N, C-alpha and C positions, 0 to 999 in steps of 0.2 A: 953106242955102247950098250951092252945088255943091261947093266945095272940101272941105266937111266930109264929104260922102258918100263922097269918094274915099279917106278914111283909115279908114272904118269897115270892120271885118272880123268880122261875126257875133259881136258881144259879146266882143271880145278886147282892146279897147284901154282905155288908162287913162281913167278918168272914167266908165265904164259901170257900172251897178249889177250887171248880170248877170255871174256868173262863167262863164268859158269855158275851153277847153283852153289858151288863151294864158297864163292864170294859172299853170297847171301847168308850162308850158314855162319861164315866168319863174322859178319856184321851182327847177326843175332847172338853169337857167342859173346862178342864184346859188350853189347847192350845188356845181356843177361848178367855178365860179370860186373858191370857198373851198378846194376840194380842190386846185386848181392852185396857190393861194397857199401851202398847206401844203407841197406838193411843192417850190415855190420856196424855202421856208425850209429844207427838208431839203437842197436843192442847195447853199445857202449853207453849211450845216453840213459837207457833204462837201468843199467847197472849203477850208474852214478846217482840217478834219482832214488833207486832203492837204498843205496848206502846212506845218502843224506837223510832220507826219511827215517831209516832205522836208527841212525845216531840221534836224530831229533827225538824220536820216541823214547829212546833210552834216557836221554837227558830230562825229558819231561817227566818220566816216571820217577827218576831220582829226585827231581825238584818237587814233585807233588808230595812225596814222603817227607822231605825236609820241611816244606811249608806247613804240612798238616801237623807235624810234631811241634814246630815252633809256635804256630798260632794257637794250638790247643794248650800249650803251657801258659801262654798269656791269658787265655780265657779262664783256665783253672785257677790262676792266681786271684782273679776278680771273684770267681765263684766262692773260693775259700774265704775271702774277706767278707762276703755277704753272709756266709754261713756263721762266721764269728759274730756278725751283727745280729743275726737272728737269735743266736744263743744268748747274747747279752740282753736283747729285748724281751725274750721269754723269761729270763731270770728277773728282769726288772718288774715284769708284770706279776710274778708270783712271789717276789721277795717280801719279807716283812718291811714295815715302814722305815726301820733303821738302816736297811740295806738298799732301799730304792735309789737313793742318791748315788751310791757307789756304782750300781749297775747302769744308771743313766749316764754317768761319766764314762764308763767303759764303752757304752754304745756310741756316745758322741766322739770319743777318741778313735774308735774303730772306723766310723764314717770319715773322720778327718784323714786318718792314715790311708784308708782305702782310696780316697779321692787323690791324695798325694801320689800314691803308687800308680793309679790309673793315668795320671798326667805323664808318667815316664814310660808307659807301656805302648807298644806299637805292633801293628799287624803287618805281615808281609803280603803285598799285593802287586798286581801287574808284573808278574815274573816273566822273564824271557829265557827261552831255551837256548838262544844264541849266546847270551852272555852269562847264563846261569845266575843272574842277579835279579833282585826284586826291589820295587819301590816300597815305601812304608807309609802307613797312615795311622793316626791315633786310634787306640782301642776305645770303643764306646762302652760306657758303664753297663752293668747288668740291668740295673733299674734306673729310671730317670730321677729318682728321689731316694731319700735315705731310709725309707720304710721298707725294710727287707721283707717283712711279713706280707706286704701288699703284692710282692712279686711272686713268691711261691717257688717251690723246687722245680715245678714243670718249666717255668720261665727260664730258670738257670740252665736246665738241660737243653732247652731250645737255643739259648744263648751260645752254648758251646758249639752246637751244630752250625749256627750262623757264621762263626769264625772260620769254618772250614770251606767257605765258598771258593776261595782261591785254589785250594787243593783239588776241589771237584772240577773246576775249570781246567786245571792242568791235566787232570786224569782224562777228561774228555778230549783234550787236544792230543794227548798221548795215543788214545784210541784212533783218532783221525790220522796221526802220523803213521801208526802201524798199518792202517788200511791203505795209506799211500804206498808204503813199502811193499805190501802184498800185491797191490795193483801193478807196481813197477816190475815185480818179480813175474807176475802173470804175463805182462807185456813182453818181457824178455823171452819167456818160454814160447810165446806165439811167434816172435821174430826169429827165434832159433828154428822153429818148424818151417817158416817161410824160407829162411836161408838154406836149409837142407834141401828143399825142393828146387831152389835155383842152382844149387851146387850139382844136384843130379842132372838138371837140364844142361848145364855147361858140359858135363861129362858126356852126355848123349850127343850133344851137338858135335863135340870133338871126335867122338868115336865114329860118328856117321861119315867123317872125312877119311877114315883109314881104309885101307884095302879090305880089312876084315869086316868093316861095317857097311861097305858100299852096297853089298847085295841086298841088305834089308834097311837101306837108308830111309825109305818112306816110314817104316815102323819106328825107327829111332827118332826121326825128326818129329813125328806125330807125338810120341811120348814126351820128347823134350819140350815141345810147344805146350802140351798139356801141363807139364810141371811148371813151366814159366807162368802160364796163366793162373794156375792154382796158387803158386807162391806169391805172385803179385796181389791177387785178390785176398789171400790170407793176410798179407802184410797190411793192405789197406783196411781190411775189416777189423783186424784185431791189434795190429802192431802200431798203427799210426794214431789211433785214438788216444788222446791223453786222459789223465784222471782228473776229474773235476774236483778241485780242492774244496773241502767243506768250508763254509763261511765261519768266521770266528764267532759270529752271533750264536751259532748252534751250540758251541761249548758254553757260552754264557747262559743260554736258556737251560741247558742241562744242569749247570751249577745251581741256578735258581730252583729248578724242580727237585734236585737232590736235597738241597737245604730244606725246602718245604716238606718233602716226604719224611725226612728224618725228624724235623720238628713236630710233624704230626705224630710220629711214633713216640716222641718225648712226652707230648701232652696226653696221648692215650695211655702211656705207662702210669701216669698219675691220675687217670680217670677223668681228665678234663676233655670229654668227648666232643663238646661243641667246638673248642679251639682245635682239637685234632682234626675234625672233619673239614674245618676251614682251611687248614694247611694242606690236607690231602687234596682238596678241590683245587687249590692253587698249584699243587704239584702236577695234577692232571693237565692243567692249562699249560704250564711251562714245558712239560715233557712232550706234549703234543706239538708245541712250537718247535722244540728241538728236533723231533722226528720229521717235521715238515721241512725244516731247513736242511736236514741231513738224513735222507731215507736209509742210508747205509749204516746207521748207528746200531749198536748192539745194546749198550747199557741203557740208553734212553728208552728203548722199546721194552726191555725187561722191567725197568722201574715203573714205566707207565702201566704195565699190566698189574703190578703190585699196588700202585696208587688207585687204580680203578676198583680193585677189590676192597681196599681200606676205606675209601670214601663212603662206602655204604654201611659201615659198621654202625650198630645201634647205639643209642644214647648210653647204655650201661657198659659198652665195650665188650659185650659177650661175643663168643665165637659163633658165627652164623655162616650159612651157605649163601653166597652172593646170588642175586637174581640172574635169570637166564641170559638177558641181554648183556649184563656185566660179564658173565662167564664167556660169552661169545667174543666180546671185545678183548678180554684179557687173553683168551686163547690165540686170537689173531696177532696180538702184540708179541706174545712169547714165541709163536711160530716165526714171526718176522725176525726176532732176535736170533733164533737158531739158524734161520736161512742166511742171515748176514754173517754168520760165522761164530756165534757164541758156543763156547765149550764148557760153560759153567754148569755144574750139576744142579745148582739152585734153580736155574732157568728150566732145566729138564724136569726137575721135581715140580715146580710151579705149573708147568704145562700139563704134567700128568695129573696133578690134583684137580686142575680146572676141567680137563677132559673127563675125569671120573665123575665129577658132579654133573657136568653137562650130559654125559651119557646116561646117567641115572635119571635125570629130569626128563630127557627126551626119549628114554627107553631105547637107546642105541647101544647094542652089545659090542659093535665094532669099535666105538669110541671107548667103551669101558676096557676092552681088551688092549687097545692102544695105550690107554692110561696105565694099565698094569705094567706093560712093557717099559714105558718111560719111567714109572716109579721104581721098578726093579733095577733099571740101569742107574738111576740116581742113587738108590740105596747102596749099590755096590761101590759107587764113587765115594759116597759119604763114609762107608766103612773103611775104604782105603785111606781117606783123609784122617780118620781117627787113628788108624795104624801108624800114620806118619806124625802123630803127636798133635794134630789139630783137634778142634772141638766143634764139630757140626751137630751137636746133640739134638737140638730142636728139629733140624731138618732130617737127621737120621731116623729119629723116632717117627716123625710124620710120614716119611717115605715108607717105612716098614708097615705102618698102619694103612697107608694108601694101597699097598700091594694086597694086604689082607682084605680090605674093604672091596676091592675089585673082585676078589675071589668070592666074597659073600654075595655080592650083587649078581654074579653069574652062576652061583650055585656050584662052585668048583670044589672038587674033593680036597684041594689044598687049603681050604679056608681055615680049618682048625689049626693046622700046622703053622701057617703063616701068622695067625693071630698069637699063637704061643711065642713065636719068635719076636713079634712086635712087643708083646708084654715083657719079655725078657729084656729087651733094649730099654723099655720104659723104666724098669726096675733098676737096671744097671746104671743108667744115666740120670737117676733122680737128683743127683747133686747139681746137674746142669739145667734140668727142666722139671718143674713140679708135676708129679704124677697126677694130681687132682686136675690140673689144667688139661693134661693129655686125656684123662677120662672124660672130661666135659666135651672135648672136641670129638672123641670117639662116640659119645652119646648123640651129638648132633648128626654126625655122619651116618651112624647106624639107623637113627630114626628116619633119615631121608630115604635110606634103602628100603626100610620096612614100609614106609608110606607109599612108595612107588611100586614095591614088590612084596605084597603081604605074605606071599608063600615063604618068605625068608624069616618070618617073625620068630618062630620057635628057636631056630638056630641063633638068631640075633640076640634074643633075650639071654640065652645061655652064655654067649660070648661076652655080652656086656657085664654080666655078673662076674665073670672072670677078670675083666678089666678093672671093675670097681673094687674087687677084692684085692688085687695086686696094688691098686692105687690107694687103698685104705679109705675108700669113699663109701659111706653108708647111706644108701637110698633105695627105696623099693623099686623105682624105675625112673628113668631120666625124662620120659616124655609119655603123654597119654597114648600115643600110637603104639607103644610097646606094652601097654598095659591091657590091651584088648584081649 
């Protein structure tokens, strides 16, 4: 029959006794289809892993906020009690003899009541994202004794930071869960690419068996084989690799480092620089452990860069430019944070400031230009944050001055314009940041530029006078290098 001869192709069709190359193509098609089905299953697993990690991250974030607020309230209650005790002890020391007994009684009563309240206070610890519940433990007192004056306000501020350990741990675990979700999403995308290659291969295998594809069968089979090979290799290389779950210890070490870093800031705020440097050094140790345990961390690297800069602060707490080796280490840590996916404008700003100092010290204009670009990007982000009702005052002003300082170092024609913009921000945000502090920081930065690039001295002196005038700072010069 005529219609039967139209569908015969040299022993390749179903029902013929003779085996031909079509049978081999059919087998290859089946095997490729099975491989595609396996990849589809792996895709479903990746979707499930992504969803589970995303939900866990959301729960951890909400839990961290809840725990931070609850534990801070507990800490503030104790701090307020010790503030009352301090007030009573000060009045006792300065009161006339007829009133001493009264204030002594008030102090004694305050201690008694504070201890009674403390016995009822509890911190939330060991929180679980699965159950959204926490264990509790008693709250330690601010001071181990009743003498509030022996503790000091700096200890109180550090005490508040210590109670936030659990929220920092939860925050780190949230970052880990988010990274797991991102890794699962990336895995899904790679598996989708591999599945697409195998689907094309199945089509080409099938088309090569049709009358239309017979004439160029070798080409279609070659392409199909290439797609099978590429799809399988792609799936093996990118889709089958799991994501190494970060160890819980990394979150714990991050929490230790975060507490130590913030406690260092608390002591530095009250000019206890010896205690501040001790805590900063501990923060460096703990954050290095956190990054060693989990190299994909973002927050640990950015905070480590900050701790490295802070640990070198002088005894008077004055603003200084860190040493070159410190700058290089901080740059490396901030760059790693950005490489790991940080989108924080603060990290971008910190990196820009570090590169600016490093470029000036090493006389590297490429680094200075890169620093200006980063600082300008961070400045735009901070301005957007302010427009949204946030208060990045310190960072906004510093980023504006970093842009201007990069221009000054390179002798840019934009120097005067950018300094005027930075001064306007300093004046506008003086309720958030003391202009005198900004002027002191500008003095140190400008002096560094003049020391390394003396040909900028005349312009630098003029600019510094404008900064001092706007900040209401009265001084002939801020450094001998500018007085030459």
